[in-house]
C-alpha positions as CSV (number, residue, x, y, z in Angstrom):
1,M,102.7,23.0,2.1
2,A,100.1,24.4,-0.5
3,R,96.6,24.9,0.6
4,A,94.0,22.0,-0.1
5,R,91.8,23.0,-2.7
6,N,88.2,21.8,-3.7
7,N,88.7,20.6,-7.4
8,V,85.2,19.2,-7.4
9,A,83.8,22.7,-6.9
10,K,86.0,23.3,-10.1
11,L,84.0,20.6,-12.3
12,P,81.3,21.7,-14.8
13,F,77.8,21.5,-13.1
14,E,76.3,18.5,-14.7
15,Q,79.6,16.6,-13.5
16,R,79.1,18.1,-10.1
17,M,75.5,16.8,-10.0
18,V,77.1,13.3,-11.0
19,V,79.2,13.5,-7.9
20,C,76.3,14.7,-5.7
21,E,74.1,11.8,-6.6
22,M,77.0,9.4,-6.4
23,L,78.0,10.6,-3.2
24,S,74.4,10.5,-1.9
25,D,74.1,7.0,-3.2
26,G,77.1,5.8,-1.0
27,A,79.6,5.3,-4.2
28,T,83.3,5.2,-3.3
29,Y,85.6,8.0,-4.3
30,D,87.4,5.6,-6.8
31,E,83.8,4.9,-8.7
32,I,83.2,8.6,-8.7
33,R,86.6,9.1,-10.3
34,S,86.3,6.5,-12.9
35,K,82.7,8.1,-13.6
36,I,84.0,11.9,-13.8
37,S,86.5,13.0,-16.3
38,S,88.5,15.5,-15.3
39,N,91.7,17.6,-16.2
40,N,92.0,18.1,-12.2
41,T,93.2,15.4,-9.7
42,L,90.3,14.5,-7.5
43,H,91.6,13.8,-4.4
44,N,89.7,12.1,-1.3
45,K,90.0,15.3,0.6
46,S,88.2,17.3,-2.4
47,F,85.5,14.6,-2.2
48,L,85.1,15.1,1.7
49,A,85.2,18.7,1.7
50,Y,82.7,19.0,-1.1
51,S,80.4,16.6,0.8
52,K,80.4,19.0,3.6
53,G,79.7,22.2,1.3
54,I,76.5,24.0,0.7
55,E,76.0,22.8,-2.7
56,Y,75.8,19.3,-1.8
57,S,73.7,19.9,1.2
58,D,71.2,21.6,-0.9
59,F,71.3,18.8,-3.5
60,I,70.3,16.6,-0.2
61,K,67.7,18.7,0.8
62,A,66.1,18.9,-2.8
63,K,66.6,15.1,-3.1
64,N,64.8,14.5,0.3
65,Q,61.9,16.9,-0.9
66,S,61.5,15.4,-4.3
67,R,61.3,11.8,-2.4
68,K,58.9,13.0,0.3
69,R,56.5,14.4,-2.7
70,F,56.9,11.0,-4.7
71,V,56.3,9.0,-1.7
72,A,53.1,11.2,-1.0
73,K,52.1,10.7,-4.6
74,R,52.5,7.0,-4.2
75,I,50.3,6.8,-1.3
76,N,47.6,8.8,-2.9
77,A,47.6,6.5,-5.8
78,F,47.6,3.5,-3.7
79,T,44.7,5.0,-1.5
80,V,42.6,5.7,-4.5
81,K,43.2,2.4,-5.9
82,N,42.1,0.3,-2.7
83,Q,39.5,2.5,-1.4
84,S,36.2,3.4,-2.5
85,G,35.8,6.9,-4.3
86,T,34.6,9.1,-1.4
87,D,36.7,7.3,1.1
88,A,39.7,7.8,-0.8
89,I,38.9,11.5,-1.3
90,I,38.5,12.0,2.2
91,S,41.8,10.4,3.1
92,L,43.6,12.2,0.4
93,T,42.3,15.5,1.5
94,E,43.0,14.9,5.3
95,A,46.5,13.6,4.0
96,T,47.4,16.6,2.0
97,L,45.9,19.0,4.6
98,A,48.2,17.6,7.1
99,E,51.2,17.8,4.6
100,Q,50.6,21.4,4.1
101,L,50.4,22.2,7.6
102,Q,53.6,20.5,8.2
103,Q,55.1,22.1,5.4
104,F,54.0,25.4,6.6
105,L,55.2,25.0,10.3
106,A,58.6,23.9,8.9
107,D,58.9,26.6,6.6
108,N,58.0,29.4,9.2
109,A,59.9,27.5,11.9
110,L,57.2,28.3,14.2
111,E,57.2,27.0,18.0
112,T,53.8,25.2,17.8
113,D,51.8,25.1,20.9
114,I,49.0,22.8,21.5
115,S,46.3,25.6,20.7
116,E,47.6,25.6,17.0
117,L,47.6,22.2,16.8
118,K,44.2,21.6,18.0
119,S,42.9,24.4,15.8
120,A,44.2,22.5,12.7
121,A,42.8,19.5,13.9
122,Q,39.5,20.9,14.3
123,I,39.9,22.3,11.1
124,L,40.4,19.1,9.4
125,R,37.4,17.4,11.5
126,N,35.1,20.1,10.3
127,L,36.3,19.5,6.4
128,Q,35.5,15.9,7.3
129,N,32.3,16.6,8.5
130,Q,31.2,18.9,5.7
131,Q,32.3,16.1,3.3
132,L,30.3,13.3,5.2
133,E,27.2,15.5,5.3
134,H,27.4,16.1,1.4
135,L,27.8,12.4,0.9
136,R,24.8,11.7,3.5
137,I,22.6,14.3,1.1
138,E,23.8,12.4,-2.0
139,N,23.1,9.1,-0.6
140,T,19.5,10.3,0.4
141,E,18.9,11.6,-3.0
142,L,20.3,8.1,-4.6
143,K,17.8,6.3,-2.5
144,A,14.7,8.6,-3.6
145,Q,15.9,8.0,-6.9
146,I,15.7,4.2,-6.6
147,E,12.5,4.4,-4.7
148,R,10.8,6.5,-7.7
149,L,12.3,3.9,-10.2
150,K,10.8,1.1,-8.1
151,T,7.4,2.8,-8.0
152,S,7.5,3.5,-11.6
153,K,8.2,-0.3,-12.4
154,S,5.4,-1.1,-10.0
155,E,3.0,0.8,-11.6
156,E,3.9,-0.4,-15.2
157,N,3.3,-4.1,-13.6
158,N,-0.1,-2.9,-12.5
159,Y,-1.0,-1.4,-15.8
160,S,-0.7,-4.9,-17.3
161,A,-3.2,-6.0,-14.8
162,G,-1.6,-9.1,-14.6
163,L,-1.7,-10.1,-18.1
164,S,1.2,-11.9,-19.6
165,D,3.2,-9.9,-22.3
166,N,2.2,-12.5,-24.9
167,A,-1.5,-11.8,-23.8
168,L,-0.8,-7.9,-24.1
169,Q,1.1,-8.2,-27.5
170,K,-2.3,-10.1,-28.8
171,M,-4.7,-7.2,-27.4
172,E,-2.2,-4.8,-28.9
173,E,-2.3,-6.6,-32.4
174,A,-6.0,-6.7,-32.1
175,A,-6.6,-3.1,-31.4
176,K,-4.5,-2.2,-34.5
177,L,-7.0,-4.4,-36.7
178,L,-10.0,-2.4,-35.5
């Protein structure tokens, strides 16, 4: 009996990517065969062997990573749309840092212990506190500016000495005649 060959691996790259996409989407082998034009016969065992191969597993990993990034971006957009500006920035910063930490730990296959996680949490808390302090300072400055504007408006009203706008206008016209 002849050795089984993986005819899918012999397909051009573009067609193999179509096979990967259809396999990951749950298409039947017959559906895949109808989509792919090939001189080689594509047997069910070829698809099965290909689905257990490195190229397909790399495709699935890349697809999952892409999906995670896409979902994160949609969450970020939702957060910005549904929260006020500063709250959204703080939430996005926390989410981004947590994602980067998680990716770092996954990439380096580190055995995390409690002290590392506490350290990362402390960094996030410190960053959030710095941002909150910055917002408090900005809020204080804005309140002071509002008070200055109120004072300025009050001084303008006092300058008119309680006279109506019409009376002030008549006085200005009389002054011009002199």
